[in-house]
C-alpha positions as CSV (number, residue, x, y, z in Angstrom):
1,M,62.9,-23.3,-2.3
2,E,60.4,-26.0,-1.5
3,K,57.2,-26.1,-3.2
4,T,54.4,-26.5,-1.1
5,M,50.6,-28.1,-2.8
6,V,48.3,-26.0,-1.7
7,R,44.9,-27.8,-1.6
8,Q,41.7,-26.0,-2.2
9,A,38.6,-25.6,-0.4
10,V,35.2,-27.3,-2.0
11,P,32.3,-25.4,-0.7
12,L,30.0,-28.5,1.0
13,Q,26.8,-29.0,-1.0
14,P,23.7,-30.1,0.7
15,M,22.2,-33.6,-0.2
16,E,19.8,-33.2,-2.4
17,D,18.5,-34.1,-5.5
18,D,18.0,-31.9,-9.0
19,S,14.6,-30.6,-7.8
20,G,15.8,-29.6,-4.2
21,A,14.1,-32.9,-2.8
22,D,15.7,-33.8,0.3
23,I,16.5,-37.7,0.0
24,H,17.3,-38.3,3.1
25,L,13.4,-38.7,3.6
26,Q,11.6,-42.0,3.9
27,P,9.3,-42.9,1.3
28,V,5.5,-42.6,0.9
29,E,3.4,-46.2,1.5
30,D,1.0,-46.2,-0.6
31,P,-2.0,-45.3,1.4
32,T,-4.6,-49.3,1.8
33,P,-8.3,-48.8,0.4
34,E,-9.2,-48.7,4.3
35,Q,-7.6,-45.9,5.1
36,E,-8.7,-43.8,1.7
37,E,-12.1,-44.3,2.7
38,D,-10.9,-43.6,5.9
39,E,-10.0,-40.5,5.1
40,L,-12.7,-39.6,2.2
41,E,-15.0,-40.3,5.2
42,E,-13.0,-37.7,7.3
43,E,-13.9,-35.2,4.5
44,K,-16.9,-35.5,3.8
45,E,-17.9,-35.1,7.6
46,G,-15.9,-31.7,8.0
47,Y,-17.6,-30.8,4.9
48,K,-21.4,-31.8,6.2
49,E,-19.9,-29.9,9.9
50,D,-18.6,-26.5,7.8
51,C,-22.2,-26.8,6.1
52,E,-24.3,-27.0,8.4
53,E,-22.4,-24.8,10.5
54,Q,-22.6,-21.9,8.2
55,E,-26.9,-22.6,7.6
56,E,-26.8,-22.2,10.9
57,Q,-25.2,-18.8,10.9
58,E,-27.4,-18.3,7.9
59,E,-30.9,-18.8,10.1
60,D,-29.2,-16.8,12.8
61,E,-28.9,-13.9,10.2
62,H,-31.8,-14.3,8.9
63,A,-33.4,-14.6,12.7
64,E,-31.8,-11.3,13.1
65,V,-33.3,-9.6,9.8
66,Y,-36.4,-11.4,10.9
67,E,-36.9,-9.8,14.2
68,E,-36.1,-6.1,13.8
69,E,-38.0,-6.6,10.8
70,E,-41.2,-7.4,13.1
71,E,-40.4,-5.1,15.5
72,Q,-40.4,-2.3,12.9
73,V,-43.9,-3.2,12.3
74,E,-45.4,-2.7,15.5
75,E,-43.4,-0.1,15.9
76,Q,-45.8,1.3,12.3
77,L,-48.6,-0.3,14.2
78,D,-48.3,1.7,17.3
79,E,-47.9,4.8,15.6
80,D,-50.8,4.3,12.7
81,K,-53.0,3.2,16.1
82,K,-52.2,7.4,17.8
83,E,-52.6,8.8,14.8
84,D,-56.1,6.9,14.8
85,K,-57.4,8.4,18.1
86,E,-56.2,11.4,17.8
87,Q,-58.1,11.8,14.4
88,E,-61.2,10.5,16.2
89,E,-60.9,12.9,18.6
90,E,-60.3,16.1,16.3
91,E,-63.5,14.9,15.2
92,E,-65.7,13.8,18.0
93,P,-66.4,18.1,19.7
């Protein structure tokens, strides 16, 4: 009987380094100072826009509350005027 050699299969491993990062990715170049300034300006503009939107929303909310309060005050004044007229009519006869 002849003896044959059997090779054991080794599972393939992904090509990664110890940290788990894919070693096939291209290294990122450091941004130039101009690129950094541009990024900062974009962030500032985005922040300003967010602040302006928030201010507008708050103003709208305050305006709605003010309008509701104004309506309530007007209704109360109308009721008070009616009551005053009724009292005057009762006192006159």
